[in-house]
C-alpha positions in Angstrom: 90.2 195.3 57.3 92.9 195.1 54.5 95.7 192.7 55.2 99.1 192.4 53.7 97.9 189.7 51.4 95.1 191.9 50.3 97.5 194.7 49.4 99.7 192.2 47.5 96.8 190.9 45.5 95.5 194.4 44.8 98.8 195.5 43.6 99.1 192.4 41.4 95.7 193.2 39.9 96.5 196.8 39.0 99.8 195.6 37.6 98.0 193.1 35.4 95.5 195.8 34.4 98.3 198.2 33.3 99.9 195.4 31.3 96.7 194.5 29.5 95.7 198.1 28.9 99.1 199.0 27.4 99.3 195.8 25.3 95.8 196.1 23.8 95.9 199.9 23.2 99.5 199.8 22.0 98.8 196.9 19.7 95.9 198.6 18.0 97.9 201.8 17.5 100.9 200.0 16.0 98.7 198.0 13.6 96.7 201.0 12.6 99.8 203.2 12.1 101.5 200.7 9.8 98.3 200.0 8.0 97.8 203.7 7.2 101.4 204.8 7.2 101.0 206.4 3.7 98.4 208.8 5.1 101.0 210.3 7.5 104.0 210.4 5.2 105.0 213.9 4.0 102.2 215.6 5.9 102.4 218.7 8.0 103.4 218.1 11.6 105.2 214.8 11.0 105.7 212.8 14.2 103.8 215.5 16.2 100.7 214.8 14.0 101.0 211.1 14.6 101.3 211.5 18.4 98.4 214.0 18.5 96.2 211.9 16.2 96.5 208.7 18.3 96.7 210.5 21.6 93.2 211.9 21.1 92.0 208.4 20.1 93.1 206.7 23.2 89.9 207.6 25.1 87.8 206.3 22.2 89.8 203.0 22.1 89.6 202.7 25.9 85.8 203.3 25.7 85.5 200.3 23.4 87.7 198.0 25.5 87.3 199.1 29.1 85.2 196.1 30.3 87.3 193.4 28.4 90.5 194.9 29.8 89.1 194.7 33.3 88.0 191.1 32.7 91.3 190.0 31.3 93.2 191.6 34.2 91.0 189.9 36.8 91.2 186.6 35.0 95.0 186.8 34.7 95.4 187.7 38.3 93.2 184.9 39.6 94.8 182.4 37.3 98.2 183.5 38.5 97.1 183.0 42.1 96.0 179.5 41.3 99.2 178.7 39.4 101.4 179.8 42.3 99.2 178.0 44.8 98.5 181.3 46.6 94.9 180.4 47.3 95.6 176.9 48.8 97.2 178.1 52.1 94.3 180.5 52.6 91.7 177.8 51.9 93.6 175.5 54.3 93.4 178.2 57.0 89.6 178.3 56.6 89.5 181.5 54.5 86.7 181.3 51.9 87.6 181.8 48.3 85.3 184.8 48.0 87.1 186.5 50.9 90.5 185.7 49.3 89.7 187.3 46.0 88.0 190.3 47.7 90.9 192.7 46.9 90.6 191.8 43.2 86.9 192.5 43.3 87.7 195.9 44.9 90.2 196.6 42.1 87.6 195.6 39.5 85.1 198.1 41.0 87.7 200.8 40.6 88.7 200.0 37.1 85.1 199.5 35.9 84.3 203.0 37.0 87.0 204.4 34.6 84.9 203.5 31.6 81.9 205.7 32.5 84.2 208.5 33.7 86.1 208.4 30.4 82.7 208.5 28.5 81.4 211.4 30.6 84.4 213.7 30.8 87.2 212.8 28.3 85.3 211.8 25.1 83.1 215.0 25.0 86.3 217.1 25.3 88.1 215.4 22.4 85.0 214.7 20.2 86.0 217.4 17.7 89.5 215.9 17.3 88.1 212.4 16.7 86.7 213.7 13.4 90.2 214.8 12.2 91.4 212.7 9.2 94.8 211.1 9.2 95.9 212.9 6.1 94.5 216.3 7.0 96.0 217.5 10.3 95.2 221.2 9.5 91.6 220.6 8.4 92.1 222.3 5.1 90.7 219.6 2.9 87.0 219.4 2.0 85.1 216.8 4.0 81.7 215.3 3.4 79.0 216.5 5.8 76.1 214.6 7.1 73.9 217.4 8.5 72.3 218.0 12.0 69.2 219.3 13.7 69.1 222.2 16.0 66.9 220.7 18.7 65.5 223.9 20.3 64.4 225.4 17.0 63.8 222.3 14.9 66.0 223.7 12.1 67.8 221.2 9.9 71.2 222.0 8.3 73.2 220.0 5.8 76.0 221.0 3.4 77.9 219.9 0.3 81.4 220.1 1.7 83.0 221.5 4.9 86.4 222.9 5.8 87.2 222.4 9.4 90.1 225.0 9.4 87.8 227.9 8.6 84.5 226.3 9.9 83.1 226.9 6.5 80.5 225.0 4.6 79.9 225.2 0.8 76.2 225.2 -0.3 74.7 225.1 3.2 71.0 224.0 3.0 68.7 225.2 5.9 65.2 224.0 6.5 63.0 225.7 9.0 60.1 223.8 10.6 56.4 224.3 10.1 55.9 225.9 13.5 58.2 228.8 12.7 56.7 232.2 11.9 57.5 231.8 8.2 56.3 228.2 8.1 58.4 225.5 6.4 61.0 227.3 4.3 64.0 226.0 2.5 67.0 228.3 2.2 70.3 227.6 0.4 73.5 229.6 1.1 76.4 229.5 -1.3 78.6 229.8 1.8 78.0 229.4 5.5 80.6 230.2 8.1 80.1 229.2 11.7 80.8 232.0 14.3 81.5 230.5 17.8 79.5 231.9 20.8 80.8 235.2 22.0 79.7 238.6 23.4 78.3 240.1 20.3 74.7 239.5 18.9 76.1 237.9 15.7 77.8 235.0 17.5 76.8 231.4 18.2 75.4 230.8 14.7 75.9 230.7 11.0 76.8 233.7 8.8 75.0 232.9 5.5 76.0 234.7 2.2 74.6 234.6 -1.3 71.4 232.9 -0.2 68.5 231.7 -2.2 65.9 233.2 -1.6 67.8 236.4 -0.9 64.9 238.0 1.0 61.6 237.2 2.8 58.3 238.8 2.0 56.7 237.6 5.2 57.9 237.2 8.8 61.4 235.8 9.4 62.0 232.7 11.5 62.7 233.5 15.1 66.4 232.4 14.8 67.1 234.2 11.5 68.4 237.8 11.2 68.5 239.7 7.9 71.7 241.6 7.3 71.1 242.6 3.7 70.2 241.2 0.3 71.3 237.6 0.3 73.0 237.9 3.7 71.5 236.4 7.0 72.7 235.3 10.4 71.2 232.0 11.7 71.3 231.6 15.5 71.7 227.9 16.6 72.2 226.1 19.9 73.1 222.5 18.9 73.9 222.6 15.2 77.4 224.1 15.3 80.0 223.1 12.8 81.1 220.0 14.8 77.5 218.8 15.0 77.0 219.3 11.2 80.3 217.6 10.6 79.6 214.5 12.8 76.2 213.9 11.2 73.1 212.4 12.8 75.0 210.3 15.2 76.9 213.2 16.8 75.1 212.6 20.1 77.2 209.4 20.8 80.0 211.7 21.9 77.7 213.6 24.3 77.7 213.1 28.0 74.7 211.3 29.6 73.4 214.6 31.1 73.2 216.0 27.6 71.4 212.9 26.4 68.9 213.3 29.1 68.3 217.0 28.2 67.8 216.0 24.5 65.4 213.2 25.5 63.3 215.8 27.4 63.0 217.9 24.3 59.7 217.6 22.4 61.6 217.1 19.1 61.0 213.3 18.4 63.8 212.8 15.8 66.4 210.1 16.8 64.7 209.8 20.2 64.7 206.0 20.0 68.4 205.6 19.4 69.2 208.3 22.0 67.0 206.5 24.6 68.8 203.2 23.9 72.1 204.9 24.3 71.0 206.6 27.5 69.8 203.4 29.1 72.9 201.5 27.9 75.1 204.1 29.7 73.2 203.4 32.9 73.5 199.6 32.6 77.1 199.6 31.5 78.7 199.2 34.9 76.3 196.4 35.7 77.1 194.6 32.4 80.8 195.0 33.1 80.4 193.6 36.7 78.4 190.6 35.4 81.1 189.9 32.8 83.8 189.9 35.4 81.9 187.8 37.9 81.0 185.2 35.3 84.6 185.0 34.1 86.2 184.8 37.6 83.6 182.2 38.6 84.4 179.9 35.7 88.1 180.0 36.6 87.5 179.3 40.3 84.8 176.7 39.8 87.3 173.9 39.1 90.8 174.6 40.5 92.0 171.4 38.9 91.1 172.5 35.3 93.9 173.5 33.1 94.4 177.3 33.1 94.2 177.6 29.3 90.8 175.7 29.3 89.5 178.0 32.1 90.7 181.1 30.2 89.0 179.9 27.0 85.7 179.2 28.8 86.0 182.6 30.5 86.5 184.4 27.2 83.7 182.4 25.5 81.2 183.4 28.1 82.3 187.1 27.9 82.1 187.1 24.1 78.6 185.6 24.3 77.5 188.4 26.7 79.1 191.1 24.6 77.4 189.8 21.4 74.1 189.7 23.2 74.5 193.3 24.4 75.3 194.4 20.8 72.3 192.4 19.4 69.9 194.0 22.0 71.2 197.5 21.2 70.7 196.9 17.5 67.1 195.7 18.1 66.5 198.7 20.3 67.9 201.1 17.6 65.5 199.4 15.0 62.5 199.9 17.4 62.1 196.1 17.7 62.6 196.3 21.5 61.7 199.2 23.8 64.8 201.2 24.7 64.7 200.3 28.5 64.3 196.6 27.7 67.1 196.7 25.0 69.5 198.0 27.7 68.3 195.9 30.7 67.7 192.6 29.0 71.3 191.4 29.2 71.4 192.3 32.9 68.1 190.4 33.5 69.2 187.3 31.6 72.9 187.1 32.6 72.7 188.6 36.1 71.1 185.7 37.9 73.4 183.1 36.4 76.4 185.2 37.4 75.2 185.3 41.0 74.5 181.6 41.1 77.9 180.9 39.5 79.7 183.1 42.0 77.8 181.5 44.9 78.8 178.0 43.8 82.5 178.8 43.7 84.5 176.1 45.6 85.4 177.3 49.1 
């Protein structure tokens, strides 16, 4: 049953969350804007470009700070309750501390779910815009490309320079795998233009012109169609312009369902890092919950401790947990730890102490 006090504490938590969210995101945007102000001056779009540029990056910034924002909001709300002696009357009435802060924990559960939802639904939608440079709102400038694999066919693509506005790549290099009908073949096109998926047969792939070699004596790869001397159409599934532009780490913007599909593919490339990212996505809510429980427990453990000291201990423990998560992910990416262990090790090591700390809270 939710009481009037519960509703008041819940509202206080969401108010604190909104303040922390706005402060951190806004501070980053202001600092970044003034640091790179020259990149926006005298560019097409003016203020509209600035708003669009940082607007698309809000989901990315929130993805990086979702759990710390939740922790800071919970710590601030609990500290404010102690400062105003709002817990003391409830404790005097026989209400346990864990019951008194239940509405805050309910709010924490809601806000922690925003991080995965943002990762699954918002970031994949704005992934293309995240690659837009500050000084190139129209995508007319040449950009350096990293290359990508088309997982279903095993075809590798990389280029010298790309132009986002026209989805064009200069000197596009294509490598077909050994298991294709033509065997391992390297092809270079002076120009490759990506045609988005549509109704026609020559859509959803790359239009290659002035290629070398300009013809095949043997069988063509299954995803390559000859259109004339030095002209081919390359059908792809994953390696569109955005994938080639983002490079080998393009999958970090993909939803978890897409990661699972790619992990099931027999193509072994980058599987280790993908597996680490996949398991990290699963453990992310647990790590966030552990971070909040540890932080709140430190604040509540000694009500007589100065609030600044309690906040410092809370942030120190949270920073230690965050650094340990980053270290485990790095070891997993380097194949030192198995992907499941790299993701679950922080939960296994910090989970039990968090439960013990929360259970020992003064009641």
